[in-house]
C-alpha positions in Angstrom: 0.0 0.0 0.0 1.2 3.5 -0.9 2.1 5.5 2.3 -0.7 7.8 3.4 -0.3 11.6 3.1 -2.2 14.7 4.2 -3.1 17.6 2.0 -5.0 20.2 4.0 -7.7 22.1 2.2 -6.5 25.7 2.3 -10.0 27.1 1.5 -10.8 26.0 5.1 -7.8 27.8 6.7 -8.1 31.0 8.7 -6.4 33.5 6.5 -5.7 35.8 9.4 -3.5 33.1 10.9 -2.1 31.7 7.7 1.7 32.2 8.5 1.2 30.4 11.8 -0.8 27.6 10.2 1.8 27.0 7.5 4.6 27.0 10.1 2.7 24.2 12.0 2.2 22.3 8.8 5.9 22.4 8.1 6.9 21.3 11.6 4.3 18.5 11.5 5.5 17.2 8.1 2.4 17.9 6.1 3.1 16.6 2.6 0.9 18.9 0.3 -1.3 22.0 0.4 -4.6 21.4 -1.4 -5.7 24.4 -3.4 -9.3 24.4 -4.6 -9.7 26.5 -7.7 -13.4 27.2 -8.8 -14.6 29.2 -11.8 -18.3 29.7 -11.1 -19.1 27.7 -14.3 -18.0 24.1 -13.7 -19.1 24.5 -10.1 -21.5 27.1 -8.8 -18.9 28.8 -6.6 -15.8 31.0 -6.9 -12.7 30.1 -4.9 -8.9 30.3 -4.7 -7.2 31.8 -7.7 -3.8 32.2 -9.3 -2.5 34.9 -6.9 -3.3 32.7 -3.9 -1.2 29.9 -5.5 1.7 32.3 -5.9 1.4 33.5 -2.3 1.4 29.9 -1.0 4.7 29.1 -2.9 6.3 32.3 -1.4 5.1 31.5 2.1 5.8 27.7 2.2 8.1 25.1 0.7 5.3 22.5 1.0 4.3 21.4 -2.6 0.9 22.4 -3.9 -1.9 20.0 -4.7 -4.0 22.0 -7.2 -7.6 20.9 -7.8 -8.8 22.7 -10.9 -12.6 22.8 -10.8 -12.7 24.9 -14.0 -13.9 24.4 -17.5 -11.4 23.7 -20.3 -8.5 23.5 -17.8 -6.0 22.6 -20.6 -6.3 26.2 -21.9 -5.5 27.7 -18.5 -2.6 25.7 -17.1 -0.1 28.5 -17.8 -2.1 30.8 -15.4 -0.9 28.8 -12.4 2.8 28.7 -13.0 2.8 24.9 -12.2 5.9 23.7 -10.5 7.7 20.4 -10.7 6.6 17.9 -8.1 3.2 19.5 -7.6 0.0 17.5 -8.0 -2.5 19.0 -10.5 -6.0 17.5 -10.8 -8.4 18.4 -13.5 -11.9 17.1 -13.9 -12.6 14.6 -16.7 -16.1 16.2 -17.0 -14.6 19.6 -17.7 -12.5 18.8 -20.8 -12.9 17.3 -24.2 -9.2 16.6 -24.4 -8.3 14.7 -21.2 -5.2 12.9 -22.5 -3.8 16.1 -24.0 -4.4 17.9 -20.7 -2.8 15.3 -18.6 0.3 15.3 -20.8 0.5 19.1 -20.6 0.7 18.8 -16.8 3.5 16.2 -17.0 5.4 18.4 -19.5 5.6 21.0 -16.7 7.2 18.5 -14.4 4.1 18.1 -12.3 2.1 15.0 -11.4 -1.1 14.6 -13.4 -4.3 13.6 -11.7 -7.8 12.9 -13.1 -10.6 14.1 -10.8 -14.0 12.2 -10.9 -17.3 13.5 -9.6 -19.3 11.0 -7.6 -21.4 9.7 -10.5 -18.6 9.5 -13.0 -17.5 5.9 -13.7 -14.0 4.7 -13.5 -14.2 3.5 -17.1 -13.4 7.0 -18.3 -9.8 6.3 -17.3 -9.4 3.2 -19.5 -7.3 4.9 -22.2 -5.4 7.4 -20.1 -3.8 5.1 -17.5 -0.3 5.6 -18.9 -0.7 9.4 -18.5 -1.8 9.3 -14.8 0.0 9.8 -11.6 -3.2 10.0 -9.5 -7.0 9.7 -9.4 -9.0 12.2 -7.3 -12.2 10.6 -6.1 -14.7 13.2 -5.1 -16.7 11.8 -2.1 -19.1 14.8 -2.3 -20.3 16.8 -5.3 -17.7 19.5 -5.9 -18.1 23.1 -5.2 -18.7 23.6 -1.5 -17.1 22.7 1.8 -19.0 21.1 4.7 -21.1 18.6 2.7 -21.9 15.1 3.9 -20.1 12.1 2.5 -21.9 10.2 -0.2 -21.8 6.6 1.1 -21.5 5.0 -2.3 -18.2 6.7 -2.8 -16.5 4.5 -0.3 -17.2 1.5 -2.6 -15.9 3.7 -5.5 -12.6 4.1 -3.7 -12.2 0.4 -3.2 -13.3 -0.2 -6.8 -10.7 2.3 -8.0 -7.9 0.6 -6.0 -8.8 -2.7 -7.5 -9.2 -1.2 -11.0 -5.7 0.2 -10.8 -4.1 -2.8 -9.2 -5.6 -5.3 -11.6 -4.2 -3.3 -14.6 -0.7 -3.0 -13.2 -1.1 0.6 -12.0 -0.9 0.0 -8.3 1.6 2.9 -8.0 -1.0 5.5 -9.0 -2.1 7.6 -6.1 -5.8 7.7 -5.0 -6.8 11.1 -3.5 -10.1 11.6 -1.7 -11.9 14.9 -1.2 -15.1 15.6 0.6 -16.1 15.2 4.3 -12.8 13.5 5.0 -13.5 13.4 8.7 -11.5 11.4 11.3 -14.0 8.6 11.1 -14.4 8.7 7.3 -10.7 8.9 6.7 -10.1 5.6 8.4 -12.7 4.0 6.2 -11.2 5.6 3.1 -7.8 4.4 4.0 -9.1 0.8 4.4 -10.7 1.1 1.0 -7.4 2.1 -0.6 -7.0 5.8 -0.5 -3.5 7.3 -0.2 -3.8 11.1 -0.2 -6.4 12.8 2.0 -7.9 16.3 1.6 -8.4 17.4 5.2 -10.8 20.2 5.9 -13.3 21.4 8.5 -14.2 17.9 9.7 -10.6 17.0 10.6 -7.4 19.1 10.5 -9.3 22.4 10.6 -12.0 21.2 13.1 -12.7 24.1 15.4 -13.1 22.1 18.5 -9.5 20.9 18.4 -5.9 22.3 18.4 -4.3 22.2 15.0 -1.4 20.0 16.1 -3.7 17.7 17.9 -6.0 17.4 14.9 -3.0 16.5 12.7 -1.8 13.8 15.1 -5.4 12.4 15.4 -5.7 12.4 11.6 -2.4 10.7 11.1 -3.5 7.9 13.4 -6.8 7.5 11.5 -5.0 7.0 8.1 -2.1 4.9 9.4 
């Protein structure tokens, strides 16, 4: 099994305490920073943009994990100054040229990830497996934080792990995003997830200290 990693959802962070939060993340060995980019078209919301990405790179050496919830992402990759080693996920539902878009991400030295909405079948990946470094399984419908887990997506995670393993792509990362609570994260790990988007129901839970939340989350995905 691929080692588990945490990628906190920065849309859930307290911007007034951002330097302190990033310092804690560095000290606690957080592996990625999840940046949700929303265009108001693919999803009915607007969220973190290009300048926020630049600021994160200036403020922290932790690699970014870009989640592009935008239409025709392949035309907009240059907007984000994608860096080597970063994850970049684009939605298969948002592009007519998935293979081309994944290749464009890899050409920039980043790791290409296909994001799937809850109802999107795994079969859309059949002919792009050689171009993938990861699959992002949405466990809620994209666009807003604070939603409840769609139970069927736990089966989808397990199906995805089996789908990749049986085809010889066991090295491909499975990321999960949506109500990744302490309890749900444990179930997602058991199903085969590797990279966990942690938001208001876990790392940024208001009833806990940030360091304590990270430690508790690490234990859940061990």
